[in-house]
C-alpha positions as CSV (number, residue, x, y, z in Angstrom):
1,M,-3.3,-16.1,0.8
2,V,-2.4,-13.1,0.6
3,L,1.0,-14.5,-1.0
4,P,-0.6,-13.9,-4.8
5,L,-1.9,-10.9,-4.5
6,M,1.9,-9.2,-2.8
7,V,3.2,-8.1,-6.6
8,D,0.9,-6.6,-9.0
9,A,1.7,-4.4,-11.8
10,A,0.6,-0.4,-10.5
11,G,3.5,-1.6,-7.9
12,I,5.3,-2.2,-10.4
13,F,4.6,1.0,-12.5
14,I,4.6,3.1,-9.7
15,M,8.0,2.3,-8.8
16,K,8.9,1.7,-11.8
17,Q,7.6,5.8,-12.7
18,F,9.6,7.2,-9.6
19,F,13.5,5.1,-10.2
20,E,13.4,6.7,-14.2
21,S,12.6,10.0,-12.6
22,V,15.7,10.2,-10.1
23,P,17.9,12.2,-11.9
24,R,21.5,10.7,-13.3
25,E,23.9,13.0,-11.2
26,V,23.1,11.9,-8.2
27,E,23.7,8.6,-9.5
28,E,27.3,9.9,-10.6
29,A,27.8,12.2,-7.3
30,A,27.6,9.2,-5.8
31,W,30.0,7.0,-7.1
32,V,32.2,10.2,-7.2
33,D,32.3,10.4,-4.1
34,G,33.2,6.6,-3.7
35,A,30.0,4.4,-3.7
36,G,29.0,1.2,-5.1
37,V,26.0,0.8,-7.1
38,I,24.6,-0.9,-3.8
39,R,26.1,1.7,-1.3
40,T,24.7,4.2,-4.1
41,F,21.0,2.3,-4.2
42,W,21.0,1.7,-0.3
43,S,21.9,5.3,0.7
44,V,21.1,7.4,-1.6
45,V,17.8,6.0,-4.0
46,L,16.2,4.7,-1.9
47,P,15.5,7.4,0.8
48,M,14.7,9.6,-1.9
49,A,12.3,7.1,-3.0
50,R,10.3,6.9,0.8
51,P,7.9,8.4,-0.7
52,A,6.9,6.9,-3.1
53,L,7.3,3.1,-1.2
54,I,4.8,5.0,1.3
55,A,2.0,5.5,-1.6
56,L,3.0,2.1,-2.5
57,T,2.5,0.9,1.1
58,I,-1.0,2.3,1.7
59,L,-2.5,1.3,-2.3
60,S,-1.6,-1.9,-1.8
61,F,-2.5,-2.3,2.0
62,Q,-5.8,-1.4,0.9
63,G,-6.2,-3.3,-1.9
64,L,-5.7,-6.5,0.1
65,W,-7.6,-5.7,2.9
66,N,-10.7,-4.5,0.2
67,E,-9.9,-7.1,-2.1
68,F,-13.2,-9.6,-1.9
69,T,-13.5,-12.0,-4.6
70,H,-10.2,-13.3,-4.8
71,F,-10.7,-13.9,-1.3
72,L,-14.1,-15.5,-1.8
73,V,-13.2,-17.7,-4.9
74,A,-9.7,-18.5,-2.6
75,T,-11.2,-19.8,1.1
76,Q,-13.6,-22.7,1.6
77,S,-14.4,-23.4,5.0
78,G,-15.3,-20.5,7.3
79,Q,-12.6,-20.8,9.2
80,Y,-11.0,-18.7,6.7
81,E,-13.2,-15.4,6.1
82,T,-11.6,-12.1,6.4
83,L,-13.0,-9.2,7.6
84,T,-14.2,-8.4,3.8
85,T,-16.2,-11.6,3.2
86,G,-17.3,-11.7,7.0
87,L,-19.1,-8.3,6.4
88,A,-20.3,-8.7,3.0
89,R,-22.2,-11.9,4.0
90,F,-23.2,-10.3,6.8
91,V,-24.9,-7.8,4.9
92,S,-26.8,-10.1,2.7
93,G,-28.9,-11.8,5.8
94,G,-26.9,-14.1,6.3
95,L,-25.7,-13.7,10.3
96,G,-29.5,-12.5,10.6
97,G,-32.9,-11.4,9.9
98,G,-33.8,-8.5,9.6
99,T,-32.6,-4.6,7.9
100,Q,-29.6,-4.1,10.8
101,Y,-28.6,-0.9,9.4
102,P,-27.3,0.7,12.8
103,L,-24.8,-2.8,13.1
104,K,-24.0,-2.5,9.4
105,L,-23.0,0.8,10.0
106,A,-21.0,-0.1,12.5
107,A,-19.4,-2.9,11.0
108,A,-18.5,-1.1,7.6
109,L,-17.0,1.8,9.9
110,L,-14.9,-0.8,11.4
111,A,-13.3,-2.1,8.9
112,T,-12.3,0.9,7.2
113,V,-10.9,2.0,10.7
114,P,-7.1,-0.1,9.7
115,V,-6.9,1.4,6.7
116,A,-7.7,5.2,8.0
117,A,-4.9,4.5,10.9
118,L,-2.4,3.5,8.1
119,F,-3.1,6.8,6.2
120,F,-3.0,9.2,8.5
121,C,-0.2,7.7,10.1
122,F,1.7,8.4,6.8
123,Q,0.0,11.3,5.6
124,R,3.0,13.2,6.7
125,Y,5.9,11.3,3.9
126,F,3.6,13.1,1.1
127,V,3.3,16.1,1.8
128,Q,7.4,15.5,2.0
129,G,9.1,16.8,-1.5
130,A,11.8,14.0,-1.9
131,N,13.4,15.4,-4.8
132,S,13.5,18.7,-3.0
133,G,17.4,20.1,-3.6
134,A,19.4,17.1,-4.7
135,V,20.4,18.0,-7.8
136,K,21.8,21.9,-7.6
137,E,20.7,23.5,-10.8
């Protein structure tokens, strides 16, 4: 169920834009120091890409966590029901009658906790500048 959602156009665009913004001088400096293509990517460019990778991780996780229509169509039985489809069924009255707003709001709050926790864990990497001081001008 998750495999078709792992790669999306927004993630490819984010990483493409980041790798195009890496200064050519940084790669040339690694080449002068004797690093090959793989070593340059692994030891120089990839550590610089940490903020973009973290932003992509948070956006992808949030998108997968809140995906509703794909999981609604992809699953036929209640055995594979996700939190978002179960929450939608609960809110629509499929699991009980009446307006149980406190219970519905508590379920919605619990559904947002993992995304908020992931964001707060990686928040400090957004503040740090990845390319600051990489190229002396």
